[in-house]
N, C-alpha and C positions, 0 to 999 in steps of 0.2 A: 758557518753555523757550528755550534758545539753540540755533539750528540753523545749520549752515554747509554750503553747497553748493560743490563744486569742479567747475569746467568750464574747458575750454581758453580760450574767449573767448565774447563775446556780440554780436559784430558781424554774424554771419550771419543770414539770414532763414530759418533752418531750423526744422523742427518741434520738435527738441529744445530749441533756444533759446527758442522761443515757449512751449512747455509749462513750462519752468523759470520764466520770468518770471511766468506766470499763477499757478503754484503759490506762488512766493515772495511775490507780492503778496497772495494770499489769506491765507497764514500770518501775514504781518506786519500787514497793514492790517485784516483781518477777524477774525483769531483771536488777535492780541496777542502773537505770538512774536517773539523777537529773531532776525532772519534776516540772515545775511551771505552774499554770493556772492563766492567767491574765484576769480578768473580767473588763468590762467597767463600768457597773452600777449595782453592786450587792445590794448596798444601805442597807447593814446590814440584808438583808433577809436571811432566813435559806436556806442552800443548800439542795435540795430535795433528791439527791442520795448520799449515804455515800462515802466519800473520805478517802483513806488511809492516816495516819498521815505523811507518807513520802512525800506526794504531797504538795508543797507550794502553797499558795493562795495569790494573790495580787489583790486588787480592785482599779481601777483608779479613780472612782467617777466622771466620765466624759462621756458626750454623744458621742457615736461613730457613730451615724446614721445621724441626721439631724441638721440643724441650724448653725448659725455663730460661735458657741462655740466649734465646732469640733477640732479647733486648740489646745484646752486644752487637749483633748484626745490624740492627736498625740504627744504633748509635753511630757505628762506624760508617754506615752508608750515608747518614745525614751529614756527617763531618766532611766526607769526600765530595758529596754533591754540592755542598756549600762552597768548597774550594774550586771545583771544576766550573761551577755556574753554567750547566748545560742549558741550551734552548729546548732540547728534547731529551727525555729519559725514557728508555724502552725496557720493559720487563719481558723476559722470555717465558713468563707465566710459571716460574718456579716460586719460591718463597717471596721473591721481591714484589710480586703483584699485590701482596697483602701489606707490604711495607711502604710502597711508594705513595699511596694517598696520605700518609702521615709525614711525608717529607716536605719541608717548607723552603726549598731552594728556589722556587719560582719557575721551574721548568714545566713544560707540557708533558704530561704523563700518558704513555701509550703502553699497551700490552699486545704481544703477538702470541697466538696459540697454535702449536704445531701438531695438534691432534684434533679429532672430531669431537663435537659436543657430547656425544654418547660414549666417549672413551671409557669412562668408569663403569657404565652399565655393561659394555662389552667385556670389560676385564673382570668385574666382580659380580655381575648380575645373574649368576646361575643359581643362586639360592636366595631365599627370602631375606636373610641377614645381609647377604652381599648386596642385594638391591637397595636395602635401606642405607647401607654405607655408601653405595655409589650415588644415590640421590642426595645424601648429605654433602658429598664432595662436589657434585655438580652445582648445588645451590650456593655453596660457599664460593665457588669460582665465579658463578654468575653475579653474586653481590659485589665481588671485587672488580669484575669487568665493568659493572655499571659506574664505577668511580673513575674510570679512565676516560681521557679525552677521546680516545679511539681504541677499539678492540679489533685487532686484525686477525682474520681467519684465512684459511688457505684455499678453500674451494667454494664454488657457488652453492653446492648442495648444503654444505655446513652453514653458509651465510643465511640461508633461508630458515634454518633452525634458530640460530643465534639472534636473528633480527626480531624474533618474537619475544625475546627476553632482554636484549641489550640494544637499545636504539642506535647507539653509536658504533655498532659492529660494521666493519667494512671487509672487503675481500681483496687480497693481493696474492697471486701465486708465488711460490718460491722460485727463484731464478735457477737456471742451469748452473751447476758448479764447475763445469769444464766444457770446453769446446772440443768435440771429437776430432782427431787428426785424420780420420777417414771413416768410411761406412763399413758396417759389419759384413763379414763373410757369411751370408745366410745359408750357404751350402754346407757349412760346418756342421758335423753331426754331434754337436754338443749343445745342451740346454743349460742356461745360466739361471741361478737364483741367488739373491743377495739380501742380507739383512742380519740383524742380531740373532743369535741362537737363543731365542726366547719364545715363550708360549704365544705371544702376540703374532709372531711371524708364521706360526702354524706349520713349520717344516715337517713335523711328524705326519701330518695329513698329506703333504706333498710326497713324502717318501712312500707312504702307503699307496698313493695314486700311481707312483712310478713303477710299482710291481706289475701292474697291468701294462704299462708302457714298455717295460723291459721284455715282457713275454712276447709282445708284438713286434718290437723293434730292438733286438738285442745289440745292434751295432751303434746305438745312440747312448750317450752318457749324460748324467746330470751332475753339475758342479755347483756346490753351495758355498758361497763366500760369506764369511762373517764369523764372529766369535761370541761366546756367551755361556751362561750357566747350563744351558740345555745340551751342550756338546756330547757329554757321555750318554745322555738319554737318547739323543738322535743316532749316535754311533750304534747303540744297542738296537734301535729300530732297523738300521741298515742290515745288521747281522740277522735280526729276526726274519726279515723278508729275503735274505740271501742275495743282497744287492751290492756286495762289496766290489764287484767288478764294474758296476755301472753308475754308482752314486759315490761321490767323494765330498767330504767336508774339507774345504780348502783354506779355512782360516781367513784372516784379514789380508788385504792387499792395498798397497799405496797407489796402484794404477788400475783401477777398475775399468777405465776406458779401454785399455789394451785387452782386458779379458772380454769385454763386450764385443770387440771387433773380431774375436776368435770364437764367436758363438753363433748358433743358428737362430735362436730366439730366446726371449726371457720369459720365465714363469714366476708369478707371485701368488702366494697362498695365504696372505695375511688375514687375520680375523677383523682387524680394524686398522685404519691409518688416519693421519691428518691430511697430508698430501704426499703420496709415496714418491719420494725423490728418485728412487731407483727406476720407476717407470719413465719418468721424464728423461733421465740420463740415457736409458736404453733406447728410448724413442729417438733422441738426438743422434745416437750412434747408428741409427737405421735398423734397429731390431724390431721384428714383429713381437707382439705382446700377448701373453695368455695370463689371465688373472681371475681370481674370485672377485665378484662384484661386491666388495665389502665397503662399508662406510669408512672414509670418504675418499674420493679421488680417482679410482680406476675408471669409472664411467666418464670422467672428463678427459682421460687420456686415450681411452680405447673406444673406437666405434666398432661394435661387434660385427665381424665379417668383413670389415674394411681395412683395418690395420692390425687386427688381432681378434681374440675371442674372450668374452666375458662369461663367467660360470657362476651360478648361484652359490652363495657362501656355504662352505662345508659339504658341497656335493662332490664327494671324492671320486665317484664313478664319472661324473660329468667333467671333472678336472682331467682325469686320465684320458677321456675321450677327446677333449679339446687339445691336449698335448699331442695325441696321436693324429688328430686332424691337421694340426700345424705341421707335424713331421711329414705327413703325406701330401701336403699342399704344394702345388706347382707355383703358387703366388707369393712365396715367402719374400722374395726380393721386392716385389711390388708392395707388399704389406710394410716392409721396412722403409721403403721410400715414403710411403704415406705417414708412417710414424714420425719421420724426420720433419715432415711438413707441419704436423701438429705441435712438435716440440719447439719449432722456430719462434712461437709466440712467447717463449719463456727465456729469451736471451737476456743477459744481465743488463744491457742498456735499457731495454723496455721496462723491465721490472723495477729497476732502481729509479727511473724517472717517475714511476707511479709513487714510490716512497717519498721522493723529494716533493712531489705535488701535495701529498698528504701532510708532510711536515710544514710546508708553506701555508697551507690552508689553516692548520690548527694553530700555528703561531699567530697568524693574523686574527683568527677568531678570539684569541686570548688578549688581543690588543697590544701585542708586543711588536717591536720592530723586527722585521725579517732581514737578516744579514744579506746584503747585496741589493736591496731595494733602494 
């Protein structure tokens, strides 16, 4: 089967880019499909996550997002899709989701959305103007999703919302992007947090919560891995709360699995997510989990009091209390073992088989011959 993915670029160290490369590698190298990734504006930048040589790359060198020159993107996309002749074309719900319905290459069109339905409300909805803008963005996305043969979301909670608006919405979890070489040392007096240094990840709130943790447990440290525009702001927060000795901004790492194995547990303070890959990876490494119960995903990875603790969103005092409770718990190793059991359902084999079954069904519904039948 020929499969084409469309994404803005692959130079970022984000979860969406990481998951795409893992899925493309599996489909091409392990399952024998012809896989092409079409980027809009890679601009010669290095791909962050390694791709198997069997995966073909095409960069259109055109803006897929804004401005009057988007016609160039659509023209080049149409040209390459006609040449590739894919059976399936998949948008990562960037600008390509609005372009694909206009493509006449004959492929089945799918979109996958790596955020929650209410992403824009969570991001912009704190003012009346912001809410209007968010609702405009949501309606525009919904109209585009309705034109897809399938619209794939990441969590059961988000599916229940999308199904009310897009009848062809389906749910498939993201696969684990690595297999841990061992289980975490839950006796380690280090708490791990991972994500872009951006407002969505809400690390300023976590740093504020850590002030109460440090007062109670001065021998524990918090390491935050990731980069982003909020680095200087967060560094200022660390100084403001006089936490330089216990909170560190560690930047990006190419081996987050090794860092997880050297941590006692993971904490997540996000305002919203699609499906937080870091929770799945930490669970697979045998880490207990503490997280805000944000939309969407944490409640599908954490059973409160069983493998971790869920805290109401933006309850800073509650987050500090949950972190202290985990530090003081005698069951961290048991919590970590339970986390690994939950994460087992996200292995790459299981998830990619679900994708293949979706491809098979959609191609047959369109009346096309399925390769291999």
